[in-house]
C-alpha positions, -999 to +999 in steps of 0.1 A: -097-514+144-107-480+159-140-490+174-164-518+170-193-494+171-181-469+144-212-447+147-208-410+140-231-379+139-225-356+110-242-322+111-252-304+079-255-337+062-280-328+036-257-309+013-222-296+006-193-306+029-215-324+054-231-346+027-197-354+012-183-363+046-213-385+055-210-404+022-172-409+026-176-422+062-203-446+050-179-460+025-153-463+053-177-485+072-192-460+097-228-459+105-240-423+102-267-402+118-271-370+099-284-338+114-298-310+092-327-286+088-332-298+053-347-332+041-326-363+036-305-366+004-286-398+013-300-432+006-280-459+025-289-487+049-263-474+074-276-438+073-303-422+095-315-387+090-327-364+117-343-330+109-332-306+137-325-270+142-291-270+158-296-235+172-325-248+193-308-261+225-336-285+235-341-299+200-304-306+194-299-323+228-330-344+221-316-354+187-282-363+203-298-384+230-320-402+204-290-411+183-277-437+207-240-445+214-217-424+192-179-425+188-175-398+162-187-363+155-183-340+125-197-306+129-201-293+093-234-274+096-229-237+089-240-205+073-221-174+062-232-138+066-209-109+061-205-071+063-180-044+068-175-024+099-202+002+102-228-021+087-225-053+107-256-073+114-256-082+151-284-107+147-266-125+119-234-126+140-253-141+169-269-167+146-235-177+132-221-180+168-250-202+179-247-225+149-210-228+145-198-225+181-226-230+206-239-260+188-203-275+186-199-270+223-233-285+232-228-316+210-192-323+222-202-317+258-229-344+254-210-368+233-173-367+245-180-383+279-195-414+263-168-418+236-143-446+240-107-449+228-106-442+191-133-415+193-130-387+168-143-351+168-138-330+137-152-295+132-153-277+099-135-243+102-125-219+075-096-200+061-114-169+072-109-180+108-072-187+103-061-157+082-089-131+083-110-120+053-124-085+048-162-083+054-162-118+071-151-107+106-181-122+124-179-154+104-142-156+109-145-151+146-169-179+149-147-202+129-116-192+148-133-201+180-135-237+168-097-239+168-095-228+204-121-254+214-102-281+195-069-273+212-085-273+247-106-304+241-076-323+225-057-318+258-086-330+279-092-361+258-057-372+247-052-397+274-085-413+265-074-419+230-099-394+215-088-368+190-102-334+182-093-314+150-105-286+128-104-288+090-104-253+075-112-250+038-109-220+015-136-212-010-155-245-016-178-255-044-210-257-023-245-241-024-232-216+002-213-197-025-246-191-043-265-179-011-280-145-019-272-134+017-235-134+008-238-118-026-221-086-016-189-104-005-166-114-034-154-149-035-116-154-035-105-180-060-077-202-046-043-200-064-048-234-079-074-218-101-105-237-089-127-240-059-120-267-032-142-297-038-163-310-009-150-345-016-114-333-009-125-321+025-143-354+031-112-373+023-092-355+050-120-360+075-121-397+067-083-398+073-086-380+106-112-406+115-088-435+107-065-453+130-035-439+111-044-404+124-045-414+161-015-391+168-031-360+151-050-339+176-056-303+184-048-292+149-064-266+126-056-280+091-061-259+060-073-272+027-068-239+008-054-246-027-026-222-018-047-194-004-028-194+029+006-189+012 
């Protein structure tokens, strides 16, 4: 058994990948505290929802401290804004950095010291961070930073039996694809001929949270439907 506590925080838990991950970990026996700006969408005895702006440093630390002892973190909250060189939005780039990277750093910095052997940290990256995608440079840079964090943290935490990994999807069937803010950026269909399903990402995260994955750490794992080939 990984940990008797089996309590994890999942960010972005109201929809998309975060919601799929939260539901999958609930089935696996984890107690989940979900962080999101949006209202609760999961009804389960082992689920608690906290409405919080993860770009607000005071609010996110208060939410973490109020969650109690935690031995798992999935940082799935995210947004996508894009643009080509010459028309980049600096404020949008800063917002993506604060949500994807700064929030990940703040959460892990608070939680990792309290985690015991069997602790798990998974951050949701992107194929854009692994391979680069035109008009997604700022988004890709933020997602690529997560891989650097994971490799460094994995080395720090390995001897404590805590793993840190990134799961990097290609185009995924979530509400983010319909966000008007990204309408000018064409979606690239994976070679398998369909979008990645949030449940497929959740399945990999659940595996990384399992005892069988105790030797997998510091990795940036693509779920891309062949997009990286």
